C-alpha positions as CSV (number, residue, x, y, z in Angstrom):
1,X,0.0,0.1,-0.1
2,X,0.9,3.7,-0.3
3,X,3.0,4.6,2.7
4,X,0.2,7.1,4.0
5,X,-3.0,5.4,2.9
6,X,-3.7,4.4,6.5
7,X,-4.0,8.2,7.3
8,X,-7.7,7.8,6.4
9,X,-9.6,6.5,9.4
10,X,-12.1,4.3,7.4
11,X,-9.0,2.9,5.5
12,X,-7.5,1.7,8.8
13,X,-10.8,0.4,10.2
14,X,-11.3,-1.7,7.0
15,X,-7.7,-2.8,6.8
16,X,-8.1,-4.2,10.4
17,X,-11.4,-5.9,9.5
18,X,-9.9,-7.7,6.5
19,X,-6.9,-9.0,8.5
20,X,-6.7,-12.5,9.5
21,X,-6.4,-13.3,13.4
22,X,-2.6,-13.9,13.0
23,X,-2.1,-10.5,10.9
24,X,-4.0,-8.6,13.7
25,X,-1.6,-10.2,16.3
26,X,1.5,-9.3,14.1
27,X,0.3,-5.8,13.5
28,X,-0.7,-5.1,17.3
29,X,2.5,-6.5,18.2
30,X,4.5,-4.2,16.0
31,X,2.6,-1.4,17.3
32,X,3.5,-2.1,20.7
33,X,7.1,-2.6,19.8
34,X,7.1,1.0,18.8
35,X,6.4,1.8,22.3
36,X,8.9,-0.8,23.8
37,X,12.0,1.1,24.3
38,X,10.5,3.7,26.8
39,X,9.7,0.7,29.1
40,X,13.0,-0.8,28.8
41,X,15.4,2.1,28.4
42,X,13.9,4.7,30.9
43,X,13.4,3.8,34.6
44,X,10.0,2.5,35.6
45,X,8.2,4.0,38.7
46,X,9.4,2.0,41.8
47,X,6.1,2.0,43.2
48,X,4.7,-0.1,40.4
49,X,6.8,-3.0,41.5
50,X,7.4,-3.8,37.8
51,X,10.9,-4.4,36.8
52,X,12.1,-3.9,33.2
53,X,13.2,-7.6,32.8
54,X,9.6,-8.7,33.6
55,X,8.4,-6.4,30.6
56,X,11.1,-7.5,28.3
57,X,10.3,-11.3,29.1
58,X,6.6,-10.4,27.9
59,X,7.8,-8.8,24.8
60,X,10.1,-11.7,24.0
61,X,7.4,-14.2,24.7
62,X,5.2,-12.1,22.2
63,X,7.3,-13.1,19.2
64,X,7.8,-16.7,20.0
65,X,6.6,-19.2,17.4
66,X,2.8,-19.4,17.6
67,X,1.0,-22.6,18.8
68,X,4.0,-24.2,20.3
69,X,3.7,-25.6,23.9
70,X,6.9,-24.1,25.1
71,X,6.0,-20.7,23.5
72,X,2.7,-20.7,25.5
73,X,4.3,-21.6,28.6
74,X,6.8,-19.1,28.5
75,X,4.4,-16.5,27.5
76,X,1.8,-17.4,30.5
77,X,4.7,-17.3,32.8
78,X,5.9,-13.9,31.8
79,X,2.4,-12.5,31.8
80,X,1.5,-14.0,35.3
81,X,4.6,-12.2,36.7
82,X,3.8,-9.0,35.2
83,X,0.2,-8.7,36.3
84,X,1.1,-9.8,39.8
85,X,3.0,-6.5,40.5
86,X,1.3,-3.5,42.4
87,X,0.9,-1.9,39.1
88,X,-2.0,-4.0,38.3
89,X,-3.0,-5.1,41.9
90,X,-3.2,-1.6,43.2
91,X,-4.4,0.9,40.5
92,X,-3.5,3.9,42.4
93,X,0.2,2.8,42.1
94,X,-0.3,3.4,38.2
95,X,-1.1,7.1,38.6
96,X,1.6,8.9,36.3
97,X,3.1,12.0,37.5
98,X,5.4,13.1,34.7
99,X,5.5,12.5,30.9
100,X,7.7,9.5,30.9
101,X,5.5,7.7,33.5
102,X,2.3,8.8,31.4
103,X,3.6,7.2,28.0
104,X,4.9,4.0,30.0
105,X,1.5,3.5,31.6
106,X,-0.4,3.8,28.4
107,X,2.1,1.1,26.7
108,X,1.7,-1.3,29.7
109,X,-2.1,-1.0,29.7
110,X,-2.1,-1.9,25.9
111,X,0.4,-4.6,26.6
112,X,-2.1,-6.2,29.3
113,X,-4.9,-5.8,26.7
114,X,-2.8,-7.9,24.2
115,X,-2.3,-10.6,26.9
116,X,-5.9,-10.7,27.9
117,X,-7.2,-11.4,24.4
118,X,-6.8,-14.9,22.7
119,X,-8.1,-13.5,19.5
120,X,-7.6,-9.8,18.7
121,X,-10.9,-8.3,17.1
122,X,-10.6,-5.7,14.5
123,X,-11.5,-3.0,16.9
124,X,-8.8,-4.0,19.5
125,X,-6.2,-4.2,16.8
126,X,-7.2,-0.8,15.4
127,X,-7.0,1.0,19.1
128,X,-3.5,-0.8,19.6
129,X,-2.3,0.7,16.4
130,X,-3.5,4.1,17.2
131,X,-1.9,4.2,20.4
132,X,1.7,4.9,19.1
133,X,-0.1,7.6,16.8
134,X,-1.5,9.2,19.9
135,X,1.9,9.1,21.9
136,X,3.8,10.5,19.0
137,X,1.2,13.3,18.5
138,X,1.3,14.2,22.0
139,X,5.1,14.4,22.0
140,X,5.1,16.5,18.8
141,X,2.6,18.9,20.3
142,X,4.4,19.4,23.7
143,X,7.8,19.7,21.7
144,X,6.3,22.4,19.5
145,X,5.0,24.1,22.5
146,X,8.2,24.0,24.3
147,X,10.1,27.3,25.1
148,X,13.2,25.3,24.2
149,X,14.3,24.0,20.8
150,X,14.7,20.0,20.6
151,X,18.3,19.2,20.2
152,X,17.6,17.4,16.9
153,X,15.3,20.2,15.6
154,X,17.2,20.8,12.3
155,X,17.3,17.1,11.5
156,X,13.5,16.9,12.2
157,X,12.8,19.8,10.0
158,X,14.8,18.4,7.2
159,X,12.9,14.7,7.5
160,X,9.5,16.9,7.3
161,X,10.8,18.9,4.4
162,X,11.1,15.7,2.4
163,X,8.2,14.0,3.7
164,X,5.1,13.1,1.3
165,X,2.7,15.9,0.7
166,X,0.1,13.9,2.7
167,X,2.2,14.3,5.8
168,X,2.7,18.1,5.5
169,X,-1.0,18.5,4.7
170,X,-1.9,16.6,7.8
171,X,0.4,18.9,9.6
172,X,2.4,15.9,11.2
173,X,5.1,16.5,13.4
174,X,8.5,14.6,13.4
175,X,7.6,11.5,15.4
176,X,4.0,11.4,14.1
177,X,5.4,11.1,10.6
178,X,8.0,8.6,11.5
179,X,5.4,6.5,13.1
180,X,3.3,6.3,10.2
181,X,5.9,5.6,7.9
182,X,6.7,2.6,10.1
183,X,3.3,1.5,10.6
184,X,2.6,1.4,7.0
185,X,5.9,-0.4,6.1
186,X,5.0,-3.2,8.9
187,X,1.6,-3.5,7.5
188,X,3.0,-4.3,4.1
189,X,5.3,-6.8,5.7
190,X,2.6,-8.4,7.8
191,X,0.2,-8.8,4.9
192,X,3.0,-10.5,2.9
193,X,4.1,-12.9,5.6
194,X,3.3,-16.7,5.3
195,X,0.1,-17.5,7.2
196,X,1.9,-19.5,10.0
197,X,5.1,-17.4,10.2
198,X,6.2,-15.7,13.4
199,X,7.9,-12.4,13.2
200,X,11.2,-13.9,14.0
201,X,10.7,-16.6,11.4
202,X,11.4,-14.4,8.3
203,X,14.0,-11.8,7.2
204,X,10.9,-9.5,6.7
205,X,9.5,-10.0,10.0
206,X,12.7,-9.2,11.9
207,X,13.2,-6.1,9.7
208,X,9.7,-4.8,10.9
209,X,10.9,-5.3,14.3
210,X,13.9,-3.6,13.7
211,X,11.9,-0.6,12.3
212,X,9.9,-0.3,15.2
213,X,12.9,-0.6,17.5
214,X,14.5,2.4,15.9
215,X,11.3,4.4,16.0
216,X,11.1,3.5,19.7
217,X,14.5,4.6,20.5
218,X,13.8,8.0,19.2
219,X,10.8,8.3,21.5
220,X,13.1,7.7,24.4
221,X,15.4,10.6,23.4
222,X,12.5,13.1,23.3
223,X,10.8,11.7,26.5
224,X,14.0,11.9,28.4
225,X,14.6,15.6,26.9
226,X,11.0,16.7,28.0
227,X,11.3,15.0,31.4
228,X,14.6,16.9,32.0
229,X,12.6,20.2,31.2
230,X,10.2,19.4,33.7
231,X,7.2,17.9,31.8
């Protein structure tokens, strides 16, 4: 598909509805992967009782070969450890008090929703895909409103200057544009994967994970910068 076809709300809704169950899980996994680095590279709130290694085990289990008993056991154990922490057992512990915690909380909530569903519906898949869009848009807005220039402002401006006209017309910020490009590239890969393939089973699947990891790392840089400014 054209890189920015999914900017249309109806197009994304139709796309998710047309996907198979496996494709929906892959698409949702990759959307969550675009929010992964802030959970692993930035400190989690101590009151949550949720160590980064627990979150990392959940992410690793998500991309294990589907349908295998060993994969199912690893996933079940990782999830059980995650949902047994105060973040889930004591909702007051999850209240964010800074920009990093806010983004982390949103990612963890979607990660838990992925865990809870044996089969992702089209609506759930669409909601998860929209989450990194919302996070990106929020970061772009707060960056634009800041009294201080982002350290990579010039590089961001160069990227947007060469972006397709749809992005400029939609008034995307840097992170929003990067996210939608990664999202659309991953969609192409997911739709082309063999039906039973996991994301780690093919070079294309691994490429999709790497694209999302790269985008996610940029979120970390901007989140850390905003946090240092007191957001």
